[in-house]
C-alpha positions as CSV (number, residue, x, y, z in Angstrom):
1,X,94.1,78.0,-32.1
2,X,95.4,81.0,-34.1
3,X,96.4,80.7,-37.7
4,X,99.1,82.7,-39.6
5,X,96.1,84.6,-41.0
6,X,94.7,85.4,-37.7
7,X,98.2,86.7,-36.6
8,X,98.6,88.8,-39.6
9,X,95.1,90.5,-39.0
10,X,95.8,91.1,-35.8
11,X,99.1,92.7,-36.2
12,X,97.4,95.0,-38.9
13,X,94.6,95.8,-36.8
14,X,97.1,97.1,-34.3
15,X,98.3,99.5,-36.9
16,X,94.9,101.1,-37.6
17,X,94.1,104.7,-36.6
18,X,91.4,103.8,-34.3
19,X,93.5,101.3,-32.5
20,X,96.3,103.9,-32.2
21,X,93.9,106.6,-30.6
22,X,92.4,104.2,-28.2
23,X,96.0,103.2,-27.0
24,X,96.7,107.0,-26.8
25,X,93.8,107.6,-24.7
26,X,94.3,104.8,-22.1
27,X,98.2,105.2,-22.2
28,X,99.0,109.1,-22.9
29,X,95.9,111.3,-22.2
30,X,95.3,110.4,-18.7
31,X,92.0,108.9,-19.6
32,X,90.7,106.1,-16.8
33,X,87.4,105.2,-18.0
34,X,88.3,101.9,-19.5
35,X,88.8,100.7,-23.2
36,X,85.0,100.5,-24.0
37,X,84.0,104.1,-23.6
38,X,87.5,105.0,-25.2
39,X,86.5,103.1,-28.3
40,X,83.0,104.9,-28.2
41,X,84.7,108.2,-28.3
42,X,87.2,107.4,-31.0
43,X,84.6,106.2,-33.4
44,X,82.5,109.3,-32.7
45,X,85.7,111.5,-33.3
46,X,86.6,109.7,-36.5
47,X,83.0,109.9,-37.7
48,X,83.0,113.5,-37.2
49,X,86.3,114.1,-39.1
50,X,85.1,112.0,-42.0
51,X,82.1,114.3,-42.3
52,X,84.0,117.6,-42.1
53,X,87.3,116.4,-44.1
54,X,87.2,118.4,-47.3
55,X,89.3,115.7,-49.2
56,X,86.4,113.2,-48.6
57,X,83.7,115.3,-49.8
58,X,82.1,114.2,-53.5
59,X,83.0,116.6,-56.3
60,X,80.7,119.9,-56.5
61,X,79.6,119.4,-53.0
62,X,80.4,121.9,-50.0
63,X,80.8,120.9,-46.3
64,X,78.9,123.3,-44.1
65,X,78.3,124.0,-40.4
66,X,74.6,124.1,-39.7
67,X,72.6,124.6,-36.7
68,X,71.2,121.4,-35.0
69,X,67.5,120.9,-36.1
70,X,66.7,119.8,-32.6
71,X,68.3,122.9,-31.0
72,X,66.3,123.5,-27.8
73,X,67.8,127.0,-26.7
74,X,65.9,130.3,-26.2
75,X,68.9,132.3,-27.2
76,X,70.0,133.7,-30.7
77,X,73.9,133.0,-30.1
78,X,75.5,129.7,-30.7
79,X,78.4,127.9,-29.6
80,X,80.2,125.0,-31.4
81,X,78.0,122.5,-29.7
82,X,75.1,123.8,-31.6
83,X,76.4,123.1,-34.8
84,X,76.3,119.9,-37.0
85,X,78.2,119.5,-40.3
86,X,76.3,118.8,-43.3
87,X,77.0,118.3,-47.1
88,X,75.3,120.1,-49.8
89,X,75.7,119.7,-53.7
90,X,76.3,123.1,-55.2
91,X,74.2,122.6,-58.2
92,X,71.9,120.0,-59.6
93,X,70.9,118.9,-63.2
94,X,67.4,120.4,-62.8
95,X,68.7,123.7,-61.4
96,X,71.2,124.0,-64.4
97,X,68.1,123.4,-66.6
98,X,66.5,126.4,-65.1
99,X,69.6,128.5,-65.6
100,X,69.6,127.8,-69.3
101,X,65.8,127.5,-70.1
102,X,65.2,129.7,-73.2
103,X,61.8,131.0,-72.0
104,X,63.2,131.9,-68.6
105,X,66.3,133.5,-70.3
106,X,63.9,135.6,-72.5
107,X,61.9,136.8,-69.5
108,X,65.2,137.5,-67.8
109,X,64.0,135.3,-65.0
110,X,66.3,132.4,-65.1
111,X,69.0,133.3,-62.7
112,X,66.4,134.1,-60.2
113,X,64.6,130.7,-60.6
114,X,67.7,129.0,-60.6
115,X,68.6,130.8,-57.1
116,X,65.3,130.2,-55.7
117,X,65.4,126.3,-56.5
118,X,68.7,125.8,-54.9
119,X,68.3,127.9,-52.0
120,X,65.1,126.0,-51.2
121,X,66.8,122.7,-51.9
122,X,69.7,123.4,-49.6
123,X,67.4,124.2,-46.8
124,X,65.5,120.9,-47.2
125,X,68.7,119.1,-47.6
126,X,70.1,120.5,-44.6
127,X,67.2,119.5,-42.5
128,X,67.0,116.0,-43.7
129,X,70.7,115.8,-42.3
130,X,69.7,117.1,-39.0
131,X,70.6,120.8,-39.6
132,X,69.0,124.2,-40.3
133,X,70.4,127.0,-42.4
134,X,70.2,130.7,-41.7
135,X,69.7,133.4,-44.5
136,X,73.2,134.4,-43.7
137,X,74.2,130.7,-44.3
138,X,72.6,131.0,-47.8
139,X,74.1,134.5,-48.5
140,X,77.7,133.1,-47.8
141,X,77.1,130.1,-49.7
142,X,75.8,132.1,-53.0
143,X,77.3,135.5,-52.6
144,X,73.7,137.0,-52.7
145,X,72.8,139.4,-50.1
146,X,70.4,138.3,-47.2
147,X,67.7,140.6,-48.4
148,X,67.8,138.9,-51.9
149,X,67.8,135.3,-50.3
150,X,64.6,136.2,-48.2
151,X,62.9,137.6,-51.2
152,X,63.2,134.4,-53.2
153,X,62.4,132.1,-50.4
154,X,59.3,134.0,-50.0
155,X,58.5,133.3,-53.5
156,X,59.2,129.7,-53.3
157,X,56.9,129.4,-50.4
158,X,54.0,131.2,-52.3
159,X,54.6,129.1,-55.4
160,X,55.1,125.7,-53.7
161,X,52.7,126.3,-51.0
162,X,55.4,124.8,-48.7
163,X,57.4,126.6,-45.7
164,X,61.1,126.3,-46.1
165,X,62.8,124.9,-43.0
166,X,65.4,127.6,-42.3
167,X,66.5,128.3,-38.8
168,X,64.0,131.2,-38.4
169,X,61.1,129.0,-39.3
170,X,62.2,126.1,-37.4
171,X,63.4,127.7,-34.1
172,X,61.3,130.7,-34.2
173,X,64.0,133.2,-34.6
174,X,64.2,136.2,-37.0
175,X,61.7,138.7,-38.4
176,X,59.8,136.5,-40.6
177,X,56.3,135.7,-39.1
178,X,54.3,133.9,-42.3
179,X,54.9,130.6,-40.7
180,X,53.3,131.6,-37.6
181,X,50.2,132.5,-39.4
182,X,50.2,129.2,-41.4
183,X,50.6,127.4,-38.4
184,X,47.3,129.0,-36.8
185,X,45.6,129.0,-40.1
186,X,45.9,125.1,-40.4
187,X,45.2,124.8,-36.7
188,X,41.9,126.8,-37.2
189,X,41.2,124.3,-40.4
190,X,41.2,121.4,-37.6
191,X,44.6,120.2,-38.3
192,X,46.3,118.7,-35.1
193,X,49.7,120.2,-33.9
194,X,51.5,116.9,-34.7
195,X,50.2,117.1,-38.2
196,X,51.1,120.8,-38.6
197,X,54.7,120.3,-37.2
198,X,55.2,117.6,-39.7
199,X,53.6,119.3,-42.7
200,X,55.5,122.5,-42.0
201,X,58.9,121.1,-40.9
202,X,58.4,122.7,-37.4
203,X,59.4,121.5,-33.9
204,X,56.3,120.6,-31.9
205,X,57.4,123.0,-29.3
206,X,57.1,125.9,-31.8
207,X,53.7,124.6,-32.9
208,X,52.5,124.7,-29.6
209,X,53.8,127.9,-28.7
210,X,52.3,129.6,-31.5
211,X,48.7,128.0,-30.7
212,X,49.2,129.3,-27.0
213,X,50.2,132.7,-28.1
214,X,47.1,132.7,-30.4
215,X,44.9,131.8,-27.6
216,X,46.2,134.9,-25.5
217,X,45.7,137.0,-28.4
218,X,42.2,135.6,-29.0
219,X,41.1,136.3,-25.5
220,X,42.9,139.8,-24.7
221,X,41.8,141.2,-28.1
222,X,38.2,141.3,-26.7
223,X,39.3,143.5,-23.7
224,X,42.2,145.7,-24.9
225,X,43.4,147.7,-28.0
226,X,45.2,145.8,-30.6
227,X,47.9,148.4,-30.2
228,X,48.5,147.2,-26.5
229,X,48.4,143.6,-27.1
230,X,52.2,143.3,-28.2
231,X,53.3,144.6,-24.7
232,X,50.6,142.6,-22.8
233,X,51.5,139.5,-24.4
234,X,55.3,139.7,-25.4
235,X,54.8,139.2,-29.2
236,X,55.8,141.6,-32.0
237,X,53.3,143.9,-33.4
238,X,53.3,142.1,-36.7
239,X,52.5,138.9,-35.4
240,X,49.7,140.2,-33.3
241,X,48.2,142.0,-36.4
242,X,48.4,138.6,-38.3
243,X,46.6,136.9,-35.3
244,X,44.0,139.5,-35.2
245,X,43.5,139.2,-39.1
246,X,43.0,135.6,-38.6
247,X,40.4,136.1,-35.9
248,X,38.4,138.5,-38.2
249,X,38.6,135.9,-40.9
250,X,37.6,132.8,-39.1
251,X,35.6,134.3,-36.2
252,X,33.7,137.2,-37.7
253,X,31.4,137.3,-35.0
254,X,34.0,137.4,-32.2
255,X,33.4,140.6,-30.1
256,X,36.7,142.3,-30.5
257,X,37.6,145.5,-28.6
258,X,36.4,148.7,-30.3
259,X,38.5,151.8,-29.8
260,X,35.5,154.1,-29.3
261,X,34.3,151.8,-26.4
262,X,35.4,152.7,-23.1
263,X,34.1,149.2,-21.5
264,X,33.7,146.7,-24.3
265,X,33.1,144.0,-21.8
266,X,30.2,144.5,-19.2
267,X,31.3,144.7,-15.6
268,X,30.5,141.6,-13.4
269,X,31.4,139.0,-16.2
270,X,34.1,136.6,-16.4
271,X,36.4,135.6,-19.4
272,X,36.6,132.0,-20.7
273,X,39.1,130.6,-23.1
274,X,36.9,128.6,-25.6
275,X,38.6,126.5,-28.2
276,X,37.7,128.1,-31.4
277,X,35.4,126.1,-33.7
278,X,35.8,125.1,-37.4
279,X,35.3,128.3,-39.2
280,X,32.1,129.2,-41.0
281,X,32.2,132.8,-42.2
282,X,29.1,134.9,-40.9
283,X,28.1,131.9,-38.7
284,X,26.5,132.5,-35.3
285,X,25.9,130.5,-32.0
286,X,22.5,128.8,-31.7
287,X,21.4,131.5,-29.0
288,X,21.7,134.1,-32.0
289,X,25.2,135.8,-30.3
290,X,28.1,136.0,-32.6
291,X,30.5,133.0,-32.7
292,X,33.3,133.2,-30.0
293,X,31.6,135.7,-27.8
294,X,32.0,135.2,-24.2
295,X,29.1,134.0,-22.1
296,X,28.1,134.3,-18.6
297,X,29.2,137.1,-16.3
298,X,32.0,139.1,-17.1
299,X,33.8,141.6,-15.3
300,X,36.5,144.5,-16.0
301,X,40.0,143.5,-15.3
302,X,43.2,145.3,-15.1
303,X,46.1,144.1,-17.5
304,X,48.1,142.1,-14.7
305,X,45.0,140.4,-13.4
306,X,43.7,139.8,-17.0
307,X,47.1,138.1,-18.1
308,X,47.2,135.9,-14.8
309,X,43.8,134.4,-15.7
310,X,45.2,133.9,-19.5
311,X,48.1,132.1,-18.2
312,X,46.1,129.9,-15.5
313,X,43.6,129.0,-18.3
314,X,46.4,127.8,-20.6
315,X,48.4,126.0,-18.3
316,X,45.4,123.9,-17.6
317,X,45.0,122.8,-21.1
318,X,47.4,120.6,-23.0
319,X,48.4,121.5,-26.8
320,X,46.1,118.6,-28.0
321,X,43.1,119.9,-26.0
322,X,43.6,123.5,-27.6
323,X,43.2,121.8,-31.2
324,X,40.2,122.9,-33.3
325,X,37.5,120.1,-33.7
326,X,39.7,117.5,-31.9
């Protein structure tokens, strides 16, 4: 039996915004999937409004639309479904302390230190809320140029030994390639792809792709000039140069193509895709041959045939099986 209190609560509930919206869905909007789904839609709409409603944002906080952290597209353009609202405190106490620090002010580096700290914090906070910021976002939020934003983020990464989770680093978009080299460097040091993804705030998909691209560079760099690799593999010249530099650092005995050699790989031999071993500068294989050198018969291949072999070899290996020392 209902009490007078139950009746009051029931009447008051009917005056609520959620109840009003559900009633509109069922009676005015032509919605015919029932009240359960209507309630779910209304709750999601109200949660989104609450996040984006400026009047509900705490003081000294800005609401911003960032790209979804789990964005899976391969295109650079975005639509509204790719965005997620986040909230960013404009400044923190520790950042203000940087701005007024006597030593930094004397060296005229206080403002740069202040910006470096808050740009990095904004990126990490956005990532924790499920989004990623671009350099353009940071530029608009701060009033600084994108070039300046890029410079101070690189300074932060060098000082903190961390990769800042911008959209470029998380989604593999943009001109920056430092994160790609760091992924491969860690992989060559025997970290697993899953460990790398967690440590660098990268998606597992991006880490796996970097490793696969590095394996292609490793194989083709033994047969073709470095200048031809970007076209053959579909990577930028700067990325290829970084990968080749890592090959020379971690596998100094690997036989790379020499510009003055017409046929660096003997005819009648085949190419393999060995998983790189843990780096030991100057180390050689037990047979006395340089580490990483192809074994067995090898034959000369044209570019198309060579790439076909690379693709087939890589497709047969899971990302985990490509890990060094695992």
